[in-house]
MDAnalysis code that builds the backbone (N, CA, C; Angstrom):
import MDAnalysis as mda
import numpy as np

u = mda.Universe.empty(243, n_residues=81, atom_resindex=np.repeat(np.arange(81), 3), trajectory=True)
u.add_TopologyAttr("name", ["N", "CA", "C"] * 81)
u.add_TopologyAttr("resid", np.arange(1, 82))
u.add_TopologyAttr("resname", ["UNK", "UNK", "UNK", "UNK", "UNK", "UNK", "UNK", "UNK", "UNK", "UNK", "UNK", "UNK", "UNK", "UNK", "UNK", "UNK", "UNK", "UNK", "UNK", "UNK", "UNK", "UNK", "UNK", "UNK", "UNK", "UNK", "UNK", "UNK", "UNK", "UNK", "UNK", "UNK", "UNK", "UNK", "UNK", "UNK", "UNK", "UNK", "UNK", "UNK", "UNK", "UNK", "UNK", "UNK", "UNK", "UNK", "UNK", "UNK", "UNK", "UNK", "UNK", "UNK", "UNK", "UNK", "UNK", "UNK", "UNK", "UNK", "UNK", "UNK", "UNK", "UNK", "UNK", "UNK", "UNK", "UNK", "UNK", "UNK", "UNK", "UNK", "UNK", "UNK", "UNK", "UNK", "UNK", "UNK", "UNK", "UNK", "UNK", "UNK", "UNK"])
u.atoms.positions = np.array([
    [-50.491, 175.492, 92.807],
    [-49.810, 175.696, 91.423],
    [-49.542, 174.242, 91.608],
    [-49.467, 173.612, 90.152],
    [-49.370, 172.215, 90.746],
    [-48.127, 171.622, 90.132],
    [-46.899, 171.347, 90.707],
    [-45.752, 171.077, 90.041],
    [-45.607, 169.541, 89.863],
    [-45.154, 169.182, 88.741],
    [-45.219, 167.658, 88.452],
    [-43.651, 167.422, 88.965],
    [-43.161, 166.161, 89.965],
    [-42.113, 165.875, 90.366],
    [-40.976, 165.950, 89.061],
    [-41.652, 165.575, 88.064],
    [-40.099, 165.248, 86.681],
    [-41.315, 165.759, 85.644],
    [-40.207, 165.966, 85.105],
    [-40.926, 166.155, 83.828],
    [-40.353, 165.299, 82.706],
    [-41.286, 165.263, 81.920],
    [-40.876, 163.895, 80.700],
    [-41.128, 164.280, 79.649],
    [-39.799, 164.374, 78.711],
    [-39.728, 164.968, 77.552],
    [-38.990, 163.556, 75.952],
    [-39.912, 164.014, 75.242],
    [-39.950, 163.105, 73.980],
    [-38.849, 163.727, 72.762],
    [-37.950, 163.239, 72.545],
    [-37.219, 164.050, 71.601],
    [-38.335, 163.552, 70.579],
    [-39.106, 164.736, 69.783],
    [-39.384, 164.534, 68.114],
    [-37.970, 164.472, 67.352],
    [-38.035, 163.644, 66.796],
    [-37.297, 162.914, 65.084],
    [-37.855, 163.788, 63.941],
    [-37.299, 164.947, 63.464],
    [-37.882, 165.330, 62.256],
    [-38.086, 164.716, 61.651],
    [-38.945, 164.833, 60.211],
    [-38.809, 163.903, 59.216],
    [-39.092, 164.320, 57.935],
    [-38.604, 163.758, 57.288],
    [-38.022, 164.431, 55.524],
    [-38.947, 164.405, 54.918],
    [-39.055, 165.466, 54.083],
    [-40.573, 165.552, 52.946],
    [-40.071, 165.015, 51.716],
    [-40.848, 164.317, 50.989],
    [-40.396, 163.580, 49.651],
    [-39.576, 164.434, 48.531],
    [-39.441, 165.524, 48.649],
    [-38.529, 166.672, 48.324],
    [-37.040, 165.960, 48.326],
    [-37.081, 166.067, 49.933],
    [-35.599, 165.851, 50.502],
    [-35.219, 165.047, 50.347],
    [-35.975, 163.821, 50.287],
    [-34.973, 162.295, 50.239],
    [-34.950, 162.320, 48.983],
    [-35.969, 163.141, 47.455],
    [-35.539, 162.619, 46.701],
    [-34.377, 163.076, 46.416],
    [-34.188, 164.262, 46.568],
    [-32.565, 164.900, 46.316],
    [-31.394, 164.300, 47.040],
    [-31.805, 163.640, 47.983],
    [-30.691, 163.000, 48.837],
    [-30.385, 161.739, 48.375],
    [-31.381, 160.897, 47.089],
    [-31.170, 159.116, 46.453],
    [-31.063, 159.813, 45.111],
    [-31.143, 161.347, 44.879],
    [-30.945, 160.996, 43.689],
    [-32.040, 160.921, 42.327],
    [-33.140, 160.718, 42.767],
    [-34.385, 160.138, 42.212],
    [-35.478, 160.772, 41.600],
    [-35.960, 160.830, 40.956],
    [-37.260, 162.097, 40.812],
    [-38.687, 161.800, 41.901],
    [-39.452, 162.888, 42.466],
    [-40.229, 162.588, 43.813],
    [-41.293, 161.767, 42.828],
    [-41.468, 161.008, 41.800],
    [-42.187, 160.780, 41.243],
    [-42.060, 159.237, 41.874],
    [-40.716, 159.137, 41.443],
    [-40.214, 157.172, 41.697],
    [-39.792, 157.234, 42.997],
    [-39.935, 158.246, 44.243],
    [-39.936, 157.877, 45.288],
    [-41.490, 157.469, 45.829],
    [-42.447, 157.972, 45.529],
    [-43.940, 157.946, 45.934],
    [-44.246, 156.694, 45.282],
    [-43.586, 156.040, 44.127],
    [-43.635, 155.080, 43.577],
    [-43.367, 153.674, 44.331],
    [-42.221, 153.844, 45.105],
    [-41.633, 153.209, 45.839],
    [-42.127, 153.204, 47.538],
    [-42.404, 154.215, 47.635],
    [-43.458, 154.421, 48.577],
    [-45.033, 153.270, 49.152],
    [-45.456, 153.688, 47.317],
    [-46.293, 152.976, 46.998],
    [-46.692, 151.263, 47.278],
    [-45.336, 150.848, 46.274],
    [-44.599, 149.720, 46.288],
    [-44.335, 149.253, 47.680],
    [-44.010, 150.003, 48.483],
    [-43.525, 149.139, 49.736],
    [-42.022, 149.443, 50.054],
    [-41.644, 149.858, 48.586],
    [-40.166, 149.504, 48.668],
    [-39.258, 150.304, 50.027],
    [-39.860, 151.423, 50.386],
    [-39.258, 152.332, 51.192],
    [-40.160, 152.955, 52.244],
    [-40.213, 153.429, 53.212],
    [-40.731, 153.024, 54.444],
    [-41.286, 154.240, 54.430],
    [-42.654, 154.765, 54.707],
    [-42.846, 155.635, 54.586],
    [-43.914, 156.568, 55.829],
    [-44.123, 157.162, 56.280],
    [-45.333, 157.929, 57.220],
    [-46.006, 159.013, 56.653],
    [-47.229, 158.631, 56.953],
    [-48.501, 160.097, 56.878],
    [-48.772, 160.861, 57.960],
    [-48.820, 162.291, 57.368],
    [-49.040, 162.895, 58.339],
    [-49.801, 164.331, 57.629],
    [-50.662, 164.743, 58.427],
    [-51.651, 166.001, 58.709],
    [-52.827, 165.511, 57.285],
    [-53.676, 166.046, 57.938],
    [-55.078, 165.716, 56.565],
    [-54.748, 165.676, 55.488],
    [-54.369, 165.721, 54.342],
    [-53.633, 165.237, 53.464],
    [-53.118, 164.592, 52.930],
    [-52.534, 163.903, 54.634],
    [-51.787, 162.229, 54.078],
    [-50.548, 162.803, 53.670],
    [-49.742, 163.578, 53.869],
    [-48.254, 164.194, 52.735],
    [-47.382, 163.236, 53.326],
    [-46.572, 162.026, 52.412],
    [-45.474, 161.841, 53.130],
    [-44.670, 162.253, 53.668],
    [-43.802, 161.254, 54.795],
    [-42.955, 161.917, 55.495],
    [-41.929, 160.422, 55.620],
    [-40.282, 161.065, 55.979],
    [-39.758, 160.090, 56.132],
    [-38.536, 159.932, 57.108],
    [-38.439, 159.244, 57.922],
    [-37.315, 159.021, 59.090],
    [-35.983, 159.060, 58.224],
    [-34.905, 159.541, 58.898],
    [-33.758, 159.545, 58.257],
    [-32.643, 158.192, 58.608],
    [-33.560, 157.816, 59.575],
    [-33.078, 156.158, 59.968],
    [-33.297, 155.396, 59.027],
    [-34.831, 155.440, 58.497],
    [-34.899, 154.464, 57.409],
    [-34.222, 154.544, 55.863],
    [-33.836, 156.157, 55.808],
    [-33.225, 156.426, 54.106],
    [-32.088, 155.765, 54.854],
    [-31.460, 155.981, 55.848],
    [-30.032, 155.514, 56.190],
    [-29.533, 154.026, 55.659],
    [-30.929, 153.192, 56.493],
    [-30.789, 151.649, 56.488],
    [-31.298, 151.727, 54.706],
    [-32.139, 152.286, 54.068],
    [-31.946, 152.105, 52.631],
    [-30.679, 151.961, 51.583],
    [-30.272, 152.751, 52.019],
    [-28.796, 153.333, 51.423],
    [-28.413, 152.035, 51.475],
    [-28.224, 151.641, 52.763],
    [-27.305, 150.798, 52.987],
    [-27.209, 149.729, 51.943],
    [-28.575, 149.502, 52.214],
    [-29.200, 148.110, 51.424],
    [-29.125, 148.055, 50.595],
    [-29.178, 149.255, 49.739],
    [-29.438, 149.668, 48.272],
    [-27.911, 149.020, 47.700],
    [-26.725, 149.671, 48.631],
    [-25.358, 149.268, 48.237],
    [-25.033, 147.990, 47.959],
    [-25.575, 147.573, 48.904],
    [-25.347, 146.269, 49.313],
    [-25.945, 145.048, 48.380],
    [-26.952, 145.513, 47.774],
    [-27.431, 144.995, 46.609],
    [-27.148, 145.114, 45.231],
    [-26.288, 145.901, 45.575],
    [-25.907, 146.652, 43.556],
    [-26.920, 147.592, 43.364],
    [-27.394, 148.247, 43.928],
    [-28.134, 149.355, 43.406],
    [-29.468, 149.193, 43.172],
    [-30.334, 147.724, 42.878],
    [-31.180, 147.588, 42.744],
    [-32.810, 147.630, 44.055],
    [-33.539, 149.117, 44.088],
    [-34.631, 148.442, 45.072],
    [-34.967, 148.139, 44.981],
    [-35.669, 147.341, 44.314],
    [-36.514, 145.810, 44.374],
    [-36.081, 144.492, 45.155],
    [-34.709, 145.172, 45.542],
    [-34.375, 144.061, 46.103],
    [-33.980, 144.129, 48.051],
    [-34.401, 145.395, 47.998],
    [-34.122, 146.004, 49.466],
    [-35.174, 145.191, 50.185],
    [-34.808, 144.075, 51.728],
    [-35.188, 143.741, 52.564],
    [-36.188, 144.023, 52.760],
    [-37.407, 144.604, 52.961],
    [-38.403, 144.822, 53.774],
    [-38.326, 144.253, 55.672],
    [-38.126, 143.336, 55.269],
    [-38.150, 142.809, 57.301],
    [-37.069, 143.007, 57.953],
    [-35.814, 143.980, 57.261],
    [-34.685, 144.459, 58.209],
    [-35.399, 145.742, 58.352],
    [-35.943, 146.551, 57.759],
    [-36.503, 147.889, 58.329],
    [-37.594, 147.944, 59.409],
])
């Protein structure tokens, strides 16, 4: 029986759904989808239906930048993400 000398484990970060993030941001899911389509907020596509998923760190950064620019999502700096 083969036993590896070391086991490599990678912690997989749970991704958030559109519904979860829209509740966090207090916006309608369609608003979140529109922001995703425009590139205002970073999204990842998963599965055969290419469902949107969001990383918690990306949402935290988005919220921080949103506060800094007076709440205008159009002014969120994509380069810093």
